[in-house]
C-alpha positions as CSV (number, residue, x, y, z in Angstrom):
1,X,10.2,-14.0,22.9
2,X,8.6,-12.0,20.2
3,X,9.3,-12.6,16.6
4,X,11.2,-9.5,16.4
5,X,13.7,-10.2,18.8
6,X,13.9,-13.7,17.6
7,X,14.8,-12.7,13.8
8,X,17.2,-9.8,15.5
9,X,19.4,-13.0,17.0
10,X,18.8,-15.4,14.0
11,X,20.2,-12.6,12.2
12,X,22.7,-10.9,14.3
13,X,25.4,-11.1,11.9
14,X,23.7,-9.0,9.2
15,X,24.7,-5.1,9.0
16,X,21.6,-2.8,10.1
17,X,20.1,-1.4,7.3
18,X,21.4,2.1,8.5
19,X,24.8,1.1,8.1
20,X,25.0,-0.3,5.0
21,X,27.2,1.4,2.3
22,X,25.5,1.6,-1.2
23,X,27.8,0.5,-3.9
24,X,26.7,-0.2,-7.5
25,X,27.4,-3.1,-9.9
26,X,26.6,-2.6,-13.6
27,X,25.5,-6.0,-15.5
28,X,22.9,-5.3,-18.6
29,X,19.5,-3.8,-19.5
30,X,20.4,-1.0,-17.0
31,X,20.3,-3.0,-13.7
32,X,21.7,-3.1,-10.2
33,X,21.7,-5.0,-7.2
34,X,21.0,-3.8,-4.0
35,X,22.6,-6.1,-0.8
36,X,24.5,-5.6,2.5
37,X,27.3,-4.2,0.4
38,X,24.5,-3.1,-2.1
39,X,23.9,-3.8,-6.1
40,X,20.6,-5.9,-10.6
41,X,19.3,-8.4,-12.7
42,X,16.9,-10.4,-15.3
43,X,13.7,-8.3,-16.0
44,X,11.5,-10.3,-13.5
45,X,10.2,-7.9,-10.7
46,X,7.5,-4.9,-9.9
47,X,7.1,-1.8,-10.0
48,X,8.7,0.8,-8.0
49,X,5.2,1.8,-6.7
50,X,3.9,-1.6,-5.6
51,X,3.2,-2.0,-1.9
52,X,5.1,-5.2,-0.3
53,X,3.3,-6.6,2.7
54,X,5.6,-6.3,5.9
55,X,6.6,-6.3,9.6
56,X,7.0,-2.7,11.4
57,X,9.1,-2.4,14.7
58,X,5.7,-2.1,16.4
59,X,4.6,-5.3,15.3
60,X,2.1,-4.8,13.1
61,X,1.7,-6.0,9.3
62,X,2.0,-2.6,7.4
63,X,2.2,-1.8,3.5
64,X,5.4,-0.2,2.4
65,X,6.5,0.8,-1.4
66,X,9.1,-1.5,-2.4
67,X,11.2,1.4,-3.5
68,X,11.5,2.4,0.1
69,X,12.4,-1.1,1.5
70,X,15.7,-1.5,3.1
71,X,18.0,-4.5,3.2
72,X,17.0,-6.0,6.9
73,X,13.7,-4.8,6.8
74,X,10.9,-7.6,7.7
75,X,8.7,-9.2,5.0
76,X,5.7,-11.6,5.4
77,X,5.8,-14.9,3.5
78,X,2.8,-17.4,2.6
79,X,4.0,-20.0,4.3
80,X,7.3,-19.1,6.0
81,X,6.5,-16.4,8.7
82,X,8.7,-13.4,8.4
83,X,11.8,-13.3,6.4
84,X,14.7,-10.1,6.5
85,X,15.6,-8.5,3.1
86,X,19.0,-10.0,2.0
87,X,19.4,-8.4,-1.4
88,X,17.2,-5.8,-2.8
89,X,17.2,-5.9,-7.2
90,X,16.8,-2.4,-8.9
91,X,16.6,-2.0,-12.6
92,X,15.4,0.2,-15.2
93,X,13.2,-0.7,-18.2
94,X,12.7,0.9,-21.5
95,X,9.2,-1.0,-21.8
96,X,9.1,-3.1,-25.1
97,X,5.8,-4.3,-26.2
98,X,7.8,-6.7,-28.8
99,X,9.4,-8.8,-26.1
100,X,7.0,-10.1,-23.7
101,X,9.1,-10.8,-20.8
102,X,10.3,-7.7,-20.8
103,X,7.5,-5.7,-20.8
104,X,5.4,-4.6,-18.4
105,X,1.9,-5.6,-17.3
106,X,-1.0,-4.8,-15.5
107,X,-2.4,-7.2,-12.8
108,X,-6.0,-5.8,-12.3
109,X,-7.3,-5.0,-9.2
110,X,-9.7,-8.1,-8.3
111,X,-11.8,-8.5,-4.5
112,X,-8.5,-9.2,-2.5
113,X,-6.2,-7.1,-4.2
114,X,-5.2,-3.4,-3.1
115,X,-4.6,-1.7,-6.4
116,X,-3.8,-3.1,-10.0
117,X,-0.4,-3.9,-9.8
118,X,2.2,-3.5,-12.5
119,X,5.0,-6.1,-12.7
120,X,7.6,-7.4,-15.7
121,X,6.2,-10.3,-18.5
122,X,8.5,-12.4,-16.8
123,X,7.4,-12.1,-12.9
124,X,5.4,-14.9,-11.7
125,X,2.4,-14.7,-10.1
126,X,1.8,-17.9,-7.7
127,X,-1.6,-19.5,-8.4
128,X,-3.8,-22.9,-7.5
129,X,-4.8,-23.4,-11.3
130,X,-4.1,-22.4,-14.7
131,X,-6.4,-22.2,-17.7
132,X,-5.7,-24.6,-20.7
133,X,-4.3,-21.7,-22.8
134,X,-2.0,-20.2,-19.7
135,X,-1.0,-23.8,-18.9
136,X,0.2,-25.0,-22.3
137,X,1.9,-21.1,-22.9
138,X,3.9,-21.4,-18.9
139,X,5.0,-24.5,-19.9
140,X,6.8,-23.6,-23.6
141,X,8.3,-21.1,-21.4
142,X,9.5,-22.8,-19.0
143,X,10.1,-25.6,-21.1
144,X,8.2,-28.3,-19.6
145,X,9.3,-27.2,-16.2
146,X,7.0,-25.1,-14.2
147,X,8.1,-23.6,-11.0
148,X,5.9,-24.7,-7.8
149,X,6.5,-22.6,-4.5
150,X,4.5,-23.6,-1.6
151,X,2.3,-26.0,-3.8
152,X,1.4,-22.9,-5.8
153,X,2.3,-22.8,-9.8
154,X,4.2,-20.0,-11.2
155,X,2.3,-18.4,-13.8
156,X,4.3,-15.5,-15.5
157,X,2.4,-12.3,-16.0
158,X,2.8,-12.4,-19.7
159,X,1.3,-15.5,-19.8
160,X,-1.5,-14.8,-17.5
161,X,-5.1,-14.1,-18.5
162,X,-5.7,-11.3,-15.8
163,X,-2.7,-9.4,-17.4
164,X,-3.0,-6.8,-19.9
165,X,0.4,-5.3,-21.3
166,X,1.0,-1.9,-21.3
167,X,1.2,-0.4,-24.5
168,X,3.8,2.4,-24.3
169,X,7.4,3.2,-24.7
170,X,8.3,4.4,-21.2
171,X,11.4,3.7,-18.9
172,X,10.2,2.2,-15.9
173,X,11.7,1.7,-12.4
174,X,11.5,-1.6,-11.0
175,X,13.1,-3.8,-8.0
176,X,12.6,-7.4,-6.5
177,X,13.7,-9.1,-3.0
178,X,15.8,-11.8,-2.0
179,X,14.9,-13.4,1.7
180,X,17.2,-14.6,4.3
181,X,16.6,-18.4,3.7
182,X,17.4,-21.7,5.1
183,X,18.9,-23.0,1.7
184,X,20.2,-20.5,-1.1
185,X,17.5,-22.1,-3.3
186,X,14.4,-21.6,-1.4
187,X,12.0,-19.3,-3.1
188,X,9.0,-17.4,-1.0
189,X,6.0,-16.0,-1.7
190,X,5.1,-12.6,-0.8
191,X,2.3,-10.7,-1.1
192,X,2.6,-7.0,-3.8
193,X,-0.6,-4.8,-3.8
194,X,-2.6,-7.8,-2.0
195,X,-1.2,-10.5,-4.7
196,X,0.5,-13.6,-4.0
197,X,3.9,-13.3,-6.1
198,X,7.3,-14.9,-6.4
199,X,10.6,-14.0,-5.3
200,X,13.8,-14.9,-6.7
201,X,16.3,-17.3,-5.0
202,X,19.7,-16.7,-3.4
203,X,21.2,-19.1,-5.6
204,X,19.7,-17.4,-8.7
205,X,21.0,-13.9,-7.8
206,X,24.7,-15.3,-7.0
207,X,24.5,-17.0,-10.6
208,X,23.5,-13.4,-12.5
209,X,26.5,-11.7,-10.0
210,X,29.3,-14.3,-11.0
């Protein structure tokens, strides 16, 4: 049985993407969260022009702009195969250079990446190691409880030496994805512009919605 057929059977209880009724619930910071009834959260997200590695109907890995993704589309994860999108988080952010976690950063293109990745300071890149300075600052933000996803450390963009803060006051549109999971606490690594980054858990998503 093909991966696509397996996924279709596994998640047959989910509505098809073209049957989604879009509704918006407002929270704070001009955020809204899109789900199967559709809906926004803390600024831990990716710029709208970020390319996400996905699986298309021809069973081929393709890059799709995050702004063009819909619930039920399939994303490739680092260690857990292909997962359907369960919720899409969308928000707007007025870039604040005085608030590191709520400011935008550029992760500069390296050998394996596709282009410069733009992400919020509160979004984590998945890494194997950190510099001593990154480790100290990261632990300060995470209160000495740095998350680990698939044996990789979550390194905040506002801490990473590979990232440069965007110094303007423009408004940006950003997105994030919650993937279908085996447990609502599960988080995954996905490729964004060729860079391995975190996704939030469904548990976190629901805590924001409550």
